[in-house]
Every structure is written in structure tokens, then in C-alpha cells.
N, C-alpha and C positions, 0 to 999 in steps of 0.2 A: 503492501500500498504504501501511496506516497507521504510523505513526513511534511506535517502542515504543525508552524510555529505561531500560537496564538500570541500577539502582540499589543493586546489588550492592557485597558488597566492603567496605571498609574505612569503621566511623562510633564515632561514639564513645560509649560506656557509663561511664554516671554512677548511683550509690549510693553507699553505704553497704559498709565491711567491718562484719566481726563481733564487732568495738567501737565502732563508730561513724561511721566514718573516714572521711571525703570520696574517695571515688570517683573521679577523672578519666582511661579508658585508653580506649585505641583494640579496637574490635569487629569483631567480623568476622558478614559477612553473605552467607550465611545462616551462619547459628551460634546460639550459647543462653550464658545469665551463665556459666553452669557452667565449659564448657569456655573461653570469656573472658578467666573469671578464671583458670587452671589457665595459660593464654598466658600472661598479665603474671604469675605468680609470684605474685598474690595466695593462690593455693591449691595444694597439692602433686598428685603421681600420684593419682588418687581410689579406687588399683582396686590399690595397690602395700596389702599387711596387711591392716588396719583404716582404715585412711586413710577412708573413707569416713564415716565417723562424726563426720570431722573439719568435713564442711560442711554438715551440715545442715541449718547456722543461716540458706544462702541461701536457699531455700524459703522465709524471714517477712521479708523484704525483698524493698524496693518497688529497681525498678533499670527504667530511662533510652535506649531507644539514639537516636540524634544521627546526624542526616547532611543537610550542605550541596549543591546543586546548579547549576549556570549552566544557564539557558535562554539563547537569543538571541532568540529571535522564542514569541509561545505561541499555539497556536492552538488549536482549539474545540474540544469535546468531549475533554477532555483526561480519562481517570482515572487512578486509585490503582492498582492490584491485586499484594494482596501472595495470595501462594500459599500460608502455612503463618504463622498466630500465636498462639504460646504464650503466656497463654492471655488474660487478663485489660486489654485496651488501652483508653489513650484515646490518638487520629491525632491531633497537629498539623501541619498547613499553615501556612510563615509568622505562624507565633503562631495561627491561630485553628482551634479545635476541626473537624475531620471527622466522626469516626464513634470510639462505644466498641466493642470488639467480645469476644466472649463465648466462642468454639468454637472447637477447635483444628482439628477432621477436616475443615472448610469454607475454600476460598479466601472476601478479602475483596478486592470492589470496590465502589470510590468517584469519583467522577464529583465531580472539583477544580476543573470551571471558577467565572472568579471569585476566588481562591486563590492561582494563578501569578501572575507577573509575571518580568518580562525584566528577567534578572545572577541575580544571586544566591536562591537558594531556602534554604529551610530547611524540612528534614520530621523530626516529633519524637514517637516511639512511647513514651509512658510504659508502663511495666508495673506494675501494680498485684499484692504475691502473693496465688501463690493460694489460697494457705492462710488467710489473713486474711477473703480474700476473701469468705470461705461463713462466718468464724465465725458461731454462733450460728441458722444451719440448721437443722433436723430433720434427726436424723441416723437413715440409715434401716440397716435389718440389710442386713447383707454378709462376704464373706471380707475377712482382710487389715485395711483397718484401710476408714472408715463415710463419711470427710467425702470424696474424690474420685468418691463418686455422684453431689453436687452440685456437677459440674463436667465438660463436656463436654473434657476432654482426656485424654491415654493414662491409662489405668487401673494399670497395673501397677509403673512406674514408682516408684508410692507407697509400693515393696514386695510384693515377692511372694513361695514359698516357689522361684525362684531368681534371683531379682533385688531387689537392695539401694534400701534408698530414694535417690532423686533428683525433686528436684521441681524440676523450672525453669522460663527465660520465656523467650521470643526470638524474633526472625523466624525460624522453621526452613526456610522454604523462598523461594525464589524474590520480587521484588521489583522493580517496572519500572510507567512512566511510560507511560503508553497517548495517541497521541492517533488517535480510532477516523473508522475511515471509513465511511459506507455502505453497507450493503445486508452485511455483512462475513456468511463462513458463521462462526454463532456453535456452531455442533454439526453433524454426521452420525452414521449408528444406519445400519452396513453388517450384513444377516444373512442368511446359508442360508435361503430360504424356502422348498429343496425338490432333492430329488438325487432323479433318477432316468437310467434307459438314455440318453436325449440328452444330458442337459444337468444340469448346477447353476443353480440360479435364486435368482441373489442380487437380494433390495430393497433399495434402499438410501435414507434418510431424509435432507433436510439442511432445517437451519434457517436461518432469516437476521439478524444485530442488522439492529437501526436500517433496516427492509424501508423505503424509499422509492422509488416507481413510476417508475424513471427508463429504463427500457428497460433496464438493464443486464442481462449476463452471466452464468452460471459456465460451465466446462470441469468438464466428467467422467470421468477417465481409471481407466484399470486395466492396470496392467501383471501382467501375472506372472511366477513367481516365479526368470524368469532374465531380467529385463526386459522383454520384447515385451508390444508397446501387445497389447489385446487387445479393448479397448473405450475407444471415446472421441467424446461427444457434448457440445454444444453448446448450454444452455438460457436463454431468457430469466427474469427472477428477478422475476417475474406478482405473488408474495406472499414470504410471511415461513419459506414452507417451496414443499418440493419433495418428490417423490416420483421412484423411477425402478426400473424393474426391466430384469434383465441377466442374462441366460442365457449359462453358459459354457459351454462346447462342452469335453469330454474335459480335465473339470475338476481340478485336482490334489491329492486332499484329503488334512484337516490328520486324526493321529492323534497322540497320546500315545506317550510314550518306551516302545519293546516291540511297538508295532501300527503303524508305518507310521513314513511320514515326517513332514518338519512346514512343509510348501513355504506361503512367504508370500507371499500378492497386496500389493501398494502402489494405495490410495483418494490420489485428488490433485486435490481442491475450487479452483478457481482465481475470484477475479474477480478488478474495476477494484481493491478496497482491501482484498482476502484472500490468503491461498490456507491450506492445510490438506492435508496424507498424513498417513494412519495407513497402520502396515499390517493387515491380517486372512484369516485364516484359510477356506480353505472347508469346514464340515462338521457334521453336526448329532448334536445330544448328548440325551440320554433319560437319561431315571431311570426304570427298572421299578420297581416297587411289587407284584408279583404273587400276587395274593392264593395258598397253598398248600394242596392239597386234602384234606379230611380223613380222615386216617387213611395221611395219603401220610409218608415215612421223615423227609421236610426238620416237617411236622408235627406227626408224632411226638415229635422232638427237642424242639421248642419247649413239651411240652406236659410235654416230663423237666425240660428247664430251669428253669421256671416255679415248679419244688418247690427251687429249690435257693435256703439261708437268705438271701444276697445280693437274687434278687428278688421272693421270696414279700410284697414289701413295697411295688413299684413295678411288675410286671407284667400285667398285667391285661387282656391283651390275649385277646379271644374270638378273633380269626381272627389268622394269622402272616402274614409274608409277606414278599417276597425286599427286599431295597438295593441295584438291582444299576446301573451307571452303562454304561451305552452309548454309542460312538463313531462317527459313521457305518457303527449297526447290530451294532457289534461290543461282544462282553460285553470291559467292564476289569477283570483282577483290583489294584483299585485301590493300592498298596505308597506309603507315604508313612510325614508326620508333619505336625505342626503348625507352624508358622514365626512365629517374634515379633519384635520388634527386633531389627536383630541388633546395635545399641547403647541406654543408655540414652535418649541425647540422639538424638533424629531430625532435628538439621542435620548428627550427626556420621555417620552411613551414605550410607556411599560405594557409585557405582554399580559402583566396583573389587570390594567386600565382598558386591557382596549376587552379582558373575556368580561368583566365585569360590567362596562357597558354595553354589553354584545350580548351578554347574559339578560341586563335587563330589558334589551328588545326585544328580545324573545316572551321575557314572560309583559310587556309591553303590548305583545300580538306581529311587531315586526317582520315583515316576512323580505324582505328586498332596503338595502343600500344602495346607495347612489354614490359612488367614490368621486366627491367633485373636482373637477377637471385644474384649481388654483391650490391646492394642496401638495400631497406624494403620492408616488407607489406605495404601499402599506406595511406595515413589517409582516413577515410572513405568518406570523400569529393569526393577525387575524383572519385571513384568505380561509386560514389554518381552521377557525373559532368557526369563521361560517360555515365554512363545510361540513363541519360535526354541527352542529347547530340549525341547519336549515334555513338559512338566509339566504334569499339573492342574493348580488351584487355586478350590479351596471360598472363599468370604470370607464372614466373620462381619460383621455390622454391629457398634461397636464401645459394646459395652455387656459383662460378665460378673462374673459369682459374683454378683451384688445383688436389691435389691429395690429399684431406681432411682424415683427424680419424677417418674411417668408419670400421677398423676391429674393434676399442673399442667399446665397449656397451654401455660409456655413451652418443659416437656423433648419435648413429645409435636413442636412446632409445628422447637423444632431437630434432632431427630431428622429429619423430616421433610426439612427444608435440609440434611444428610448424606446420606439419601439422591438427592437430587437427584444433587449429585454428582455420587457413588458412580456412579450409575448409567450420566451423563453419562457419563465419564471411560472406565469398564470396559468399557462389552456389547460395543465391538467387538474383544474380546478375546478370543482361540479358546482361548485355557488358561482360559476362567474358566468352570468347571462349572454350578456354584448357589452360593445366595448362603442364608446361614446370619441369621434377627432378632440372633441374641446369643448370648451362649458362657454356657451352665446357668442364666438367667435361670429357662427356664419347666421344671427337669427334673418340676415332678407337675403341669405341667396335661395336658391333651389339646384336640382341635379341636371338642370338645360344652359345652366351658366357655369362662369369662370370666374367674370368680371368681382366677385365679395371677396370680403378678407375671413379667410380661412381657409379658402378652397384648395390653395394647393399647399396647404399646410398635411390636408385630409389626403390629398388626390396623388401628392410628388408622396411626401416625408411619411405617411401610415400606414394610409391603407393597402399602399403594393408588399410591401414588409407582413400587414396582417394578414393577407390571402395566400403569402407561401407560408406564413409559418404557423398558420392559426386560421385555417380556409374551413371548418367544421363550424367556426362561431359569425356569429355577425355582427359589422362594424356598421354603423352610421359614421355621415362627416361630422356631428357637430349633434350638441344637446340645447337646445331644442332642433328636432326631426324632423318638420310636418308637411313635407308637399312644398306648394307655393304660399306663403313665404316660409321657411321654416321653423317660424316665429309662431306657425297658425296654430288654429286648432281643433280642425276637422279632420286631421290625419296625422298619421307620426305623434311623437313624443309635443309635449309641452308644457312651456315652465307659465304656469302662472305669477312667477316673477316679475317677470319681460311684463307686463301690464301695470307694475308699483305704478306708473307717473297715473296712469288714468284713475288707480284706486285712489291715493291721496289726492287727488284734484278734488273726487267725490269727498275724501274726505272733509277737506277742507271747506267745500263751500253747500255741503247737503246739510239740512236737515235730524237724516238719517231716519224717518218717518219712514222709507221703505230699504231700508240697507239688507235684511235679510232678501230681500227678488234685488234687490243690486245684488249682491256678489252670490246668488245662485246665478249670474250669467254667465260665469264665468267655467264654466263645464269645457271638455273637451273627454277629447278619445285615450289617453294618457299623461296624465299629469306628473312631470317629473320636477315638478320645483311650485309646491305650495304655499304660501305667505302663511305664515300665523307668527302672534312677535307676544311676547308676554312674561313681567316680573319669576322672576326666580324666588321659593319660600325663604320667608330671612330667617333661618338656617343657616344658608347659604351665606345670604346676604352678609350675617354676620363674619366670615370667613374672609372678608377683606375690606371693610367698614366698620363706623363706629353704628353705633344708636342713634346719635345724631343723624349722622349723615343720610339712613335711612328712614327717618318717621317722620324730621325737624322738615322748616316752612322750607327751607331750600332745595334741592333736591337734585341740585348739579351733581355730589358724587353717583351720584345713580346715573343722572343721564351722564357724565364722563366712562364710564363702563359697560352704556349702552351703545356708544357706539354711531356712526351716521356715514350717511356716505355725501361726502362737499358736494356730489353735483345737485344733491336737494336744493329748493327752498327754503326749508328747514329742518330740525335734525329728526333722526325718527322720533327719538322720545318726544319731539315736541308734538307728531305727530299722533302718534296711538296713546299720546294723554289724550289730546280734542276725539281719538276717538271715542274711548275708554268716555271720558267724560257726555259725549252725545249720545254712549247709548246707559251707562250706570245711571247718571247726573254729575253733577258740580262733586270735587273731592271736600271731602268734609272737614281733615285731616289727614297728615302725615299717614297712618295707622290705614286712611278711607282709602289715600291715594294706593298705598301697593294694594293694597287689601280688589280695586281695582281694576288696576293693570294687570292682577293675577287673573281674575275672571274674563279681561279678555284677550288675552293668549285662548279660552278654558269656548269661551264661547265662538272666535272666529276660525277653531278646532272643531268646534263639534259642528257649525251650522256647514263647512266645506266638506267635512267628514262625509257626514246627511246627507249631502245632496250625490257624493258619488257615491256611495253605497243604495241610495235609493237606484240611478240611475246606470247599475252592475249591467254588464249587457253592451248597453253604450260606449261606455268607459270600461277599461279594463287595471287602472292604474290611478293609484296615490300616495303622491312621494313628495311628502314637507319640509319644505327646505326649514331649518338642518334637524338630523337627530341631534348633536351632541357639541357642545362647544370644544374652543379651540385656549381659551384663556377666561376669569373668571368675567362673565357676563349678565352685569344687573339686569335692563332689559336686554331680549334677543329672542332671535328665533330660535330656539333650541328647544330639545324635549326633553337632554340630561344638559344637565351644568356643568362646569368644569369639573366640580367633586367628583361624578358621573352620581350621579342624586336625580330622581326624579323631581322636574319641573309641576306645577300645576296640573298643566293644560296635558302632562304624559301620562294623563289616568283619565284623559277625556278623551287622548289618542285609543287608548286601548278601551275603551268599552263600547268607542265606535269599532274599529276592530274585529271583535267578539265573531266566532263562529254565523249570529244571528243575530240581527239585529233590530226593531222596529225605528222609523221617521217618520214624521209626522211635515205634511204638506200642505200649507193655503195658496190659492194662484185663481185667479177669475173668482172671485164668491163660494168659489167649492174646498173641503176641504178632504184632503188625501193621506190614507193610510197604508204607508209600505212596510216589507218588510223582506230584507235581504239575507241572503243564506250563503253564506259560505264552506259549507260545511259538504262531505262526500255522500249523506244521503237527504233522503225526502225531513224535511222537518214540520210536524204542525202542531197547533195551537190554540191560543184565544187570545185576545188582548181587549185590555177594556180602555175606552177611551172616558176619562169625564172632567168636567170644570172642577176647577180647584181655586177653593177663597183662601187666598195667602194672606189672611186677618185672622181667617174665624178658622182655616184649614178646614171646614167644609167642605165634604163633594161630593156634587152631582150628578150621576152616570148618566152620560152621552148614550154609547151605542157597546154592546159585547161580539168584537168579528172573529168567528170562526176562522181556522187559516191550515192551510198545505200547502206548503212549497217544493219545491222538486229541487236537488241537489245543485250548489253552484246557480242559483240561480234570483233574482230579485222580481216580486211583484208589489205591484198596487193590489193590494188585499179589499180594500170602503174606500168610498168616497162618496161623499155627500152636500149637503149644503151649509155654508160655514156655519159654524158655533159661534152666538153672541157671547160678544164679552164682553166686562167692565173692568178699572183700575184698579178692582178686586180678584180678577179671575184669569188664571190661565191654564189651559190645557194638557193633560197629562198623560199620556200611555204606559200601562201596565203591559207587556206582555209575559204571561208562561207557554212553554213552550218543552216538548220533547228534549229540547238541544238547547238548556238553559233559557232561561231568566233577562228582561233588560226594559230599562222604565228609560219612555224619550218626553220630551215637554216642547210644548209653544206657546213664546210669547207675544201673543199678535203684534203688539204696542213694542215701543221700546222699553226696558226697564223703567229708564224715569222714567214713562205715564206711569210705568204703576202706585202705587202703594207699601210695595217690595222696598225692607229695607236688608243691610248686612248683618251680618258678626258672625265668631266661627260658631260652630256644632258643641255644645254643651256634654263634656267628660261626663257618661253615666257610670262607668268601670272600666276595672283597664288586669289584663291578667298576660300571662307569659305567651295567650301564644292567641289574644284576642281584645279591639274595645267593644266598647259600647255606648255611642251619643243617640242625643236626641237633640231639637230643634225646639226654638221660644218663636218660631216662625218661617218662615219657607223660604230656605239655602235653592236657588240655582245652584251652587259648588258646592256643598260642605267639605273644607279645607280642612283636615288635621296637617299639620306640620310638624311629626315624629320622626324618630330617626330608627324608621326601617319601612320598609315598604311593603306597602300594603295589598289584599286582595282587591279594594277598591275602593278611593277616596275621589274628591270633587266632588259629584254625584247628586243632582237635587233630592232636596230634606224636608218629608211635609211635615206642617208643628205636629208636633204632640210624639211624630215616630223613632219609632226607634231601630238604630242600624247598629248593625255588627261585625264587622270587619275584624277580618285575620290578618294577623302579620306574616310574612314570607320568610323573611329575612332583616339583618340588623341594617343600617346605612354607615 
């Protein structure tokens, strides 16, 4: 086997501080300059209050990491392998330059024969400031900042509307010295070629590095999920690649969460000089885009959608079509959110935090995550855990919200290298559903033109590589990808965040008497970014700001930790404050402000998700912006905060993502009840619709509706005339079924037009396993800020009603 020397651990970091004083400090690899300066007391807590302002000097300085190591002997074919360098480096070994690097998104490997010696060796990695390195280059149009588009590194930490600016440098992933052998396994590709009534047919492709015809052999072995060997074969290595077909009788198929199990097989490849092991699943993923028949209900709805103001200038589709993900022939209702780096410093992402976030996703019913293009290709643990947990992944290539220098050859060549790295590394994961070329660079493009940003990146840089290395998985040029234009809503994927300008104008100008009807216009065939914004629980806010910051008259610190888009006429915090007050009423004090901003996130999530659940069959995906936070965002888009704790709206998502959900809808003077069933079995039950008096707590029955809904379907199970309500009355519906219970509600007017008031639920009892609460008034979102993951939270609770929730685990 090849000899590998791990070079992680303690290095020496040298550079200067904010005032030009020389520094020589212990540094950590994997790591980065920011975290090493913090560990050595040069800077404080980046996240406490507005301390992030005090570390902006770091990005303008150069730093060097140095390590010495001992070799007792030096073999041939020596390689330095860096899994991640951020970003502009000059690498020296024993005082001689090995290579320079300029791309964070690819690994770097350099042959160093002739540079090593027995005894002490010195490895030096000099980092240039990523800001000063691109000074003087042409600036390209883009959101937030412009210098970032000249650099192939993480984009979001140049500052975004959900994370502050943290432009760092460092060896952010593993580094090693390897003495390679001949005929090593370089890469493998195993995929499901066919599933038929008799077997699943797999195709295996193996590539060998440094091939020499020596008569060496490779042993191929596959074990089933229980560890039983179901295939084993030895073949002579006759060239630098080989192909093998394998038939698996009675295969155990991989499905996403909610649709089946996630059995994982194990492939082992062993040669004299190497061993490689891969987990994989047996499954087929297809994306259907079947055109709507002219005159069909879906076709007519699309034509009506195209007349809405937000689509008039961007949806010109003559033909409309579904966008449906199938796994093993089963249509999947994709319910999820966008994943962003879970720390502003990629080296600080830990496997433990990734697992915790993803397991919270499973507990909340998330079956799809989109890895957003302004971040990074995530750690191996992320994709492995998604395989294990049944979370589908769509992967952007790493560009976002800008016009990149795609007319320059260096840029296209960089994208080819990134695509090669990503395809070879990720293509064996059963969770990976499809690729997208970028995030929102090509919103005004279509597939019959070339004169739009993003075209060359996808067509010349990325797609040819994916077609060669991962031909069995769909590639879409951009996200969104919706026909004509890509930002349209009547075919392909849609970003409702693209229409935030229209939404913000409505928020500022409207009196919100029709806000549910307005937001119900934002239906699409598959929403890949749905906005929803609100505050974390107070227990998380207290980790990075004071009580006065949270509840005082001046919410400036909350606003500082909420971030915004400099292109907006007002800050996101101000816009969402306006929205919350137009729905729920003026803020009475700091406590009321926090509660109403939390309720806003819950309400926006509920009305948008219920819309997509009752339109299931027309739409097949609701992916929110966003799943997790990159830094401690007080008000923000995420469902899980920086500390991997649920925000209130997480629990609303969980309720809306349940297999069986009821929704009430008002339209044209009619009231309708819809039941959506995502389970793979028929559901039956009954639903009671009634008027609820929020003052007295008295219920007045309207109708009892028996229902039966087929598997994987949504049905309007009842429709009648709109029920009159007044300022004291709202509509509720309690559903009981063979697959679970649900409660939905409809506030016909704005909340502030009712006599509703808001408070915390009243604690009646608490044990190690559960908590029981009640209320002295109707609470649309009864919130429990406790250090536990709960079975339910932020639920509608009637006056005098007892509700018991289970503690699932400690947060």
C-alpha cells in the first residue's frame, strides 16, 4: 500500500496584526487565519454583538503557515496533497517553490520528488490577501459585492443578506505527504443501469493511476446492507481502466425520506498498492417534464399565472410542463430548503454539527436540500449523512448572483477543474438528484440563446465535464431553470426569491387586507427558493447579544445580526418589521416585537407551504430559502439557527411536511377544505370545520367532512359558501385519519383586525419525557422556548385546551 504521512495538526502562523506588529503563533490545520487569531487571543469573539466589525482588517494582510516534519527515508513518487487551500498561495518545500494555487474549490496535488530529504523538512504555505490579489481587476455586476467574482473561493462570506463579511485564508482541509504506488485505484463510478423484475443491473467503472502492465490484479467486492458478500471477483489490470456489469437479485432499493428505506451497499476495490471503499445505493432518479395538454386544468392555471404582475416580464413559455422528481418510478413531493455553509469558516464545520443539522432535518420532515452556489462543495460527511438519512441533494456549481468573467479562458478552465473534482467525488452518492450550473446568474436566459450571463459557464465549462463523468444524472444550466425565461414559473424550477422586489413593494405599499391572496399568487411547478423570514428563539439570541439588545427600545443589534441587501431601498429588518406589524399590529414593547417577528416567520411559512401542499400534482417541490444559518443571524431566512437549534418556524415546516395535512382556502366567496397525502397508502378519516371564538373559546360547528385520499395525492374534499366571521371568530379544522391528525386554521382578516392578543402558553406540568401546557386565550402559534427538541411546537392552541408534547432530545 502507498505510504501516507498526515501533515495536519499544529503549524506556525506568521504575519502581522492590525497595527503592523509581527506575529508568530501556533496555528491549526485544518483551520484558517481568523480562528487561529481568535485561539491565540489576538481577536475576540467574532459573533458577540458587533465584534465582527473589529476583524475586517484581517482580509487585507498576508499570512504564512509553516510546518517541519521528519523523514527517516525518502521514497520515489512523492506527492503533496492538499484537500483545500483558501485561496491564493505559494507553496515552498525546503525553501524551493513547489507551485502556486488560486482556487479554493479543488484539491491540489504536486509531485515533490527531488525536494524532500532525510531528516527535517520544512513546508511553507504563503497566503496572499484575497482582497489585494484582485485589486485593479475589472469589476463585474453582481449582488452584494463585486470583487468576489474575480476569485474562485466561497462567495457568501464577502457578506450576504444572512451573513457578515469574513474573508479569510488558510489550509481548510486535510494535507498529507503520499508516496504513491503503481496501479492504484484512482476513482470509481458505480451506478444503477437498470432495475427490472429479475434484478438490478449495476455498472462499475474503475480508473487506475500510474498504470504499468505488471500483471497486477484488482479485487472487486460488494456487500449488501447487512454485510453479506453478494459479489466478489478478481481481474487482471490490463489498462488504466476497466468496466464490470453486476446483477443484484432481490435488490434493496434506496428511497428518500417518507417513501421507503435507505439501504446502503458497500463496494471495496483492492490492489497491491491501494484500497478504496464506497457506500452506494441502488436506485434510479428521473426528472419528468411532461408538457401540459392544451386546455387542461394545469395548462389553464399556467396561462392565468402568466398574467400576474410578477410574471408578465419573465414568463413567456408557450408550452408549460411539470417538474417532477421520480425515485424508482415513484413521484416525490420534495419538501426542503437550501443548505449554506454552517460556519463562515469552512474549516470550522464539524461532522458533528453537520450530522446534528441533518438529523434535525429528518425530524422536521425535510427530504431535499439544495446546496446553494454561493457556498462550497461540502465535507464528505454531509453527502454520506444525506445518503444514510434519505435526504435528496441538488448541487449547484459555485457561482451566485453575478456576471462572472466567463469570457476569460482562465475562468472556464477553473470551472472545468471544479466540475471534474465535483463529479468524481460526488457521483456515487444515491442522495444526489441533479446538478445546477449556478445560482441565479442566468435568470433571463433560455435554451435557444447564448447572449446571457451564465451561458458560457454552463455550456463550455461545466456541462461537457458532467456529460463525460456523470452522464446518468441530469444537469440544468442554472437554478432557477424554467424555460423562457429561466426565472419563469410555469415550467422547470422557480425561485420565488427572485420576485422579492415585487413582494417588498407590496409590503411597503399595501394595507395587507389581501395578503393571503397576494402571496397565494406565487405558485410554481417546483419552487427551489421560497422566502420566509423571522427571528430565532430568545434562548439563541442571548448567546450573542444582551437583554437590552433583545428587548430594549433600540433593536439596532438585532438589525445588525439580520443583515440586508445593499441594493434594497430599506433594510430587510425594516421591511419585515413593517410586514409583521401590518399583519399582527404595532409592536407594544420589545417582548411583543420579538414575538411578532417570530410569528411572521411561522405565518409566512404556513401560508406558502399549505399553498403548495394543496396544489400537489401541479407542483412537486417546495424548497425554502433557507435550511440553516452560516453565522448567528437574529432575524433571517433559516429554519435552524447557527447553533443548530430550531427556530419557531421549523416546527411550522414540520407540521406542513407531515404525510397528511389539511388546509383551508378562501377564494371567490367559497371556502374549501383540501387534504394532501404524501404517504404511499390510501388515507381515510374525517375533518371537522368549525368557528372558534378567540375571546370565549366557544366552538360552533360548520360541517363534518368524511374523506378518502389515494396515495401520493391531494384532493379538495369539500367546498361550500364562505362562512361569515367577525372580529372574535376564526375558522379551524381538526382532521383525524388513519395516518395521523392535523389542525389547520384560517384567519379571514388580518390578525390585527381581530380581538386576538398574544402571550406565552401556560405551563401546567413537565416531566423528563413531556410538557403539558394550556392557554388563557387563542394562540395561533403557541411557542415553547425550551432546551429540547419537541414533538410539536408553535401550534394553534385554544383557550382552556390542554396540549402535551414529547421531548425528543436535548438541544
